[in-house]
C-alpha positions in Angstrom: 106.5 121.9 115.1 106.6 119.3 112.3 108.2 115.9 112.7 111.1 117.0 110.5 111.8 119.9 112.8 112.3 117.3 115.6 115.3 115.8 113.8 118.8 116.5 114.9 119.8 120.0 113.8 122.6 118.7 111.6 120.2 116.5 109.7 117.7 119.3 109.3 120.4 121.5 107.9 121.5 118.9 105.4 118.0 118.5 104.1 117.4 122.3 104.0 120.7 122.7 102.1 119.8 119.9 99.8 123.1 118.1 100.6 121.9 115.0 102.6 124.2 112.0 102.2 122.7 108.8 103.4 124.8 105.6 103.4 122.7 102.3 103.1 124.1 99.2 104.6 121.5 97.0 103.0 117.9 96.0 103.9 118.9 92.3 104.2 122.3 92.9 105.8 122.0 91.6 109.3 125.8 90.9 109.7 127.0 92.9 112.7 130.6 93.1 111.5 129.6 94.4 108.1 127.1 97.0 109.5 129.7 98.2 112.0 132.4 98.5 109.3 130.1 100.5 106.9 128.8 102.6 109.8 132.4 103.6 110.8 133.2 104.5 107.3 130.0 106.6 107.0 130.8 108.5 110.2 134.4 109.2 109.2 133.4 110.1 105.7 131.0 112.7 107.0 127.7 111.1 105.9 124.6 112.6 107.4 122.5 109.5 107.9 122.8 105.7 108.0 120.1 103.4 106.6 120.3 99.9 108.1 118.1 96.8 108.4 115.4 97.0 111.0 117.0 95.2 114.0 117.4 96.8 117.5 120.9 95.4 118.1 122.1 96.6 114.7 120.7 100.1 115.6 122.7 100.2 118.8 125.9 99.1 117.0 125.4 101.5 114.1 124.8 104.5 116.4 127.9 103.7 118.5 130.1 103.1 115.5 129.1 106.1 113.4 127.8 108.8 115.8 125.3 109.9 113.2 121.5 109.4 113.0 120.1 106.0 111.9 117.2 105.2 109.7 115.8 101.7 109.7 114.3 100.1 106.6 111.7 97.3 106.4 108.5 96.2 104.7 107.2 95.0 108.1 105.9 98.0 110.1 105.5 95.9 113.2 109.3 95.8 113.5 109.7 99.6 113.7 108.8 100.3 117.3 111.6 98.2 118.9 114.1 99.7 116.5 113.0 103.2 117.5 113.3 102.3 121.1 116.9 101.2 120.4 117.8 104.6 119.0 116.6 104.8 115.4 115.7 108.4 114.3 113.8 107.6 111.1 111.7 104.7 109.9 111.5 103.8 106.2 109.3 101.5 104.1 111.8 100.1 101.6 114.1 99.4 100.0 112.4 97.3 97.4 115.3 96.7 95.0 116.4 93.7 97.0 113.1 91.9 96.4 112.9 92.2 92.6 115.3 89.4 91.7 113.0 87.0 93.5 110.0 88.2 91.6 108.5 90.1 94.5 107.0 93.5 93.4 105.1 96.1 95.4 101.9 97.8 94.1 101.0 101.4 94.9 98.2 100.2 97.1 100.4 97.9 99.0 103.0 100.6 99.7 100.3 103.0 100.7 98.9 100.4 103.1 102.3 99.8 104.7 102.8 103.5 105.1 99.4 103.9 106.8 100.2 101.1 109.2 103.6 102.6 110.0 102.2 106.1 110.6 99.5 104.6 112.9 102.1 102.7 114.9 104.5 105.6 115.3 102.6 108.9 114.8 105.5 111.1 116.0 108.4 109.5 114.2 109.7 110.7 110.9 108.5 108.3 108.2 110.2 107.9 104.8 108.8 105.7 102.0 110.4 104.4 98.9 108.4 104.7 95.7 108.8 101.5 93.6 110.5 102.4 90.3 108.6 99.5 88.7 105.6 101.8 88.5 105.1 104.1 85.5 106.5 107.6 86.2 103.0 109.2 86.4 102.0 106.5 88.9 105.2 107.1 90.9 104.3 110.8 91.1 100.7 110.0 92.2 101.8 107.6 94.8 104.1 110.2 96.3 101.2 112.7 96.5 99.1 110.0 98.2 101.8 109.2 100.6 102.2 112.8 101.6 98.5 113.1 102.2 98.6 110.3 104.8 101.5 111.9 106.7 104.7 110.6 105.1 107.6 113.0 105.8 110.2 111.9 103.2 109.9 110.3 99.8 112.7 108.2 98.4 113.3 106.9 94.8 115.1 103.9 93.5 115.9 102.0 90.3 119.7 101.2 90.1 119.5 97.5 90.4 117.2 97.1 87.5 119.3 99.4 85.3 121.6 97.7 82.8 124.1 100.2 81.3 125.6 99.4 77.9 128.4 101.8 78.2 131.6 101.9 80.3 133.1 104.8 82.3 131.2 108.0 82.9 128.5 107.3 80.4 127.8 104.0 82.0 127.5 105.6 85.4 124.9 108.1 84.0 123.0 105.3 82.3 123.0 103.4 85.7 121.3 106.3 87.4 118.7 107.1 84.8 115.7 105.3 86.4 116.1 106.9 89.8 116.9 110.4 88.3 113.7 110.2 86.2 111.6 109.1 89.1 113.1 112.0 91.2 112.3 114.6 88.6 108.7 113.3 88.1 108.0 113.2 91.9 109.6 116.5 92.7 107.6 118.2 89.9 104.4 116.7 91.1 105.0 117.7 94.7 106.0 121.2 93.7 102.9 121.5 91.5 100.7 120.6 94.5 102.6 123.0 96.8 103.9 120.1 98.9 107.2 121.0 100.6 108.3 117.4 101.1 112.0 116.4 100.7 112.9 113.8 98.1 115.9 111.5 98.5 117.3 110.1 95.3 118.7 106.6 95.8 120.0 103.5 94.1 122.5 103.4 91.3 124.2 106.7 92.1 127.9 107.6 92.0 130.1 110.7 92.4 129.3 111.5 88.8 125.5 111.4 89.3 124.9 112.7 92.8 125.0 116.3 91.5 122.4 115.4 88.9 120.1 114.1 91.6 120.2 117.5 93.3 119.7 119.3 90.0 116.5 117.4 89.2 115.0 118.4 92.6 116.3 116.0 95.3 117.2 117.2 98.8 119.7 114.4 99.2 121.0 111.1 98.0 121.1 107.5 99.3 124.1 105.4 98.4 124.2 101.7 98.9 126.3 99.3 96.7 128.8 102.0 95.8 129.9 101.7 99.5 128.6 98.5 101.0 130.0 96.3 98.3 133.6 97.4 98.9 136.0 95.1 100.7 137.9 97.5 103.0 137.2 100.2 105.4 139.7 102.5 103.7 138.0 102.1 100.4 134.6 102.8 102.0 135.8 105.9 103.7 137.4 107.2 100.5 134.2 106.6 98.6 132.0 108.3 101.2 134.4 111.3 101.3 134.3 111.5 97.5 130.5 111.5 97.6 130.5 114.1 100.3 132.8 116.3 98.3 130.7 115.9 95.1 127.6 117.0 97.0 129.2 119.9 98.8 131.0 121.3 95.8 127.8 121.2 93.6 126.1 124.6 93.3 122.9 125.1 91.4 123.5 127.6 88.6 120.8 130.3 88.6 118.5 130.2 85.7 119.2 132.8 82.9 116.2 135.1 82.4 
């Protein structure tokens, strides 16, 4: 049995159906009230997974508020064991977007080292790793292959915070998602070419307009952060999560024409 097969059945199905919806509260969001609010909205809106800061108390609050599995994100592997003991289902190295404004960037070697340390600490726990979009696309693809080789179970992409759309409306939303969509395509192609059946989660800068695009370029699911966690009310958050859920569920891949 693989580690992914030990996940809750509902989570396994969403990955297999390529319809995983993950709501991200924020790597640096340690505000209990905010995390609970977003968690409630994610649960009511039928998200599959919550991604929160790596803090045991927050894990307990998020699980209770949402009743869905929780992933904890950090760049400090030593923090993961306590969060898992508190109820976290998945651990994740990332999200790096929050560090870039301060000039902090992560090399491929550093990400690989963090992943190795995390896998050593928790060999039986599902491990997800974000691939920095600041790397060239070929380097992103190679890093994904290297991560899989050391036992990473899920690969995540990013890029939205560094994207600067010049258009408004739908075109602007597509421009916003371009970096993470490009990374997802490159990584999925590399994994498929090497016969690696590892799910890829496309995250950062996505919207109802672009989540179907993420699936079409190979993703097994999407991660949504600021589109939800920057909203000011629970009702608005719930409506947005439901809209994203509908966008994923209604999207069907059109068979290729031979």
